[in-house]
C-alpha positions as CSV (number, residue, x, y, z in Angstrom):
1,X,0.0,0.0,0.0
2,X,1.5,3.3,-1.0
3,X,1.4,6.6,1.0
4,X,-1.7,7.9,-0.9
5,X,-3.6,4.8,-0.2
6,X,-2.5,4.9,3.5
7,X,-3.7,8.5,3.8
8,X,-7.0,7.7,2.2
9,X,-7.5,4.7,4.4
10,X,-6.6,6.8,7.5
11,X,-9.0,9.5,6.4
12,X,-11.9,7.1,5.9
13,X,-11.3,5.5,9.3
14,X,-11.1,8.9,11.0
15,X,-14.3,10.0,9.3
16,X,-16.1,6.8,10.2
17,X,-15.0,7.2,13.8
18,X,-16.1,10.8,14.1
19,X,-19.4,10.1,12.4
20,X,-20.3,7.3,14.8
21,X,-19.4,9.4,17.8
22,X,-21.2,12.6,16.6
23,X,-24.3,11.1,15.0
24,X,-26.2,10.5,18.2
25,X,-25.7,14.1,19.2
26,X,-26.8,15.4,15.9
27,X,-29.9,13.1,15.7
28,X,-30.9,13.6,19.4
29,X,-29.8,17.1,20.6
30,X,-30.1,18.1,24.2
31,X,-33.6,18.9,25.3
32,X,-35.2,16.7,22.7
33,X,-36.8,13.5,23.9
34,X,-35.2,10.3,22.7
35,X,-37.7,7.9,21.0
36,X,-38.7,4.9,23.1
37,X,-37.2,2.3,20.8
38,X,-33.8,4.0,21.1
39,X,-34.0,4.2,24.9
40,X,-35.0,0.5,25.0
41,X,-32.1,-0.4,22.8
42,X,-29.8,1.6,25.1
43,X,-31.0,-0.3,28.1
44,X,-30.9,-3.8,26.5
45,X,-27.7,-3.6,24.4
46,X,-25.2,-3.5,27.3
47,X,-26.4,-6.8,29.0
48,X,-26.8,-8.4,25.6
49,X,-23.2,-7.6,24.6
50,X,-21.9,-9.0,27.9
51,X,-24.0,-12.1,27.5
52,X,-22.6,-12.7,24.1
53,X,-19.1,-12.2,25.5
54,X,-19.6,-14.8,28.1
55,X,-20.9,-17.3,25.6
56,X,-18.0,-16.6,23.3
57,X,-15.5,-17.0,26.1
58,X,-16.9,-20.3,27.4
59,X,-17.9,-21.9,24.1
60,X,-14.9,-24.2,23.8
61,X,-14.7,-25.5,27.3
62,X,-13.5,-29.1,27.6
63,X,-14.4,-30.3,31.1
64,X,-13.3,-33.9,30.4
65,X,-9.7,-33.1,29.6
66,X,-7.1,-31.5,31.9
67,X,-7.2,-28.8,33.3
68,X,-10.9,-29.7,33.4
69,X,-12.1,-26.1,32.7
70,X,-10.9,-25.1,36.1
71,X,-9.2,-21.8,35.0
72,X,-12.4,-20.7,33.3
73,X,-14.7,-21.7,36.2
74,X,-12.5,-20.1,38.8
75,X,-12.3,-16.9,36.7
76,X,-16.1,-16.8,36.2
77,X,-16.5,-17.2,40.0
78,X,-14.1,-14.3,40.5
79,X,-16.1,-12.1,38.1
80,X,-19.3,-12.9,39.9
81,X,-17.9,-12.3,43.4
82,X,-16.2,-9.0,42.4
83,X,-19.3,-7.8,40.7
84,X,-21.5,-8.6,43.6
85,X,-19.1,-6.9,46.0
86,X,-18.4,-3.7,44.0
87,X,-21.0,-3.4,41.2
88,X,-18.4,-2.2,38.8
89,X,-18.5,-3.9,35.4
90,X,-15.0,-2.8,34.3
91,X,-13.5,-3.9,37.6
92,X,-15.3,-7.3,37.3
93,X,-14.0,-7.9,33.8
94,X,-10.5,-6.8,34.7
95,X,-10.4,-9.0,37.8
96,X,-11.7,-12.0,35.8
97,X,-9.2,-11.5,33.0
98,X,-6.3,-11.1,35.4
99,X,-7.3,-14.2,37.3
100,X,-7.6,-16.2,34.1
101,X,-4.3,-15.1,32.8
102,X,-2.5,-15.8,36.0
103,X,-4.1,-19.2,36.3
104,X,-3.2,-20.3,32.7
105,X,0.3,-18.8,32.8
106,X,1.4,-19.7,36.3
107,X,-0.8,-22.5,37.8
108,X,-2.2,-24.6,35.0
109,X,0.7,-24.3,32.5
């Protein structure tokens, strides 16, 4: 890819990023009520994305072969416990990821 193609690609990516960030503010300015379907989508999309993430992460578990899905099960338990204690989604995800990485790199290697 030459420099011109790289610049065009970068410009298209930047334009797409700016448009996706600015479009909601242009369509629904402050003081204007957001339509009910959009509000419902905003309420349901977050849990749906995390549900899909959980399914994606646990889809290839093999409980009959070592390490018997223990790193995944322990990490899921850590996520649940941290979330119940602190109610912070990002903290829960980070704790579960850190737990899983430590388990597969140091304990179940």
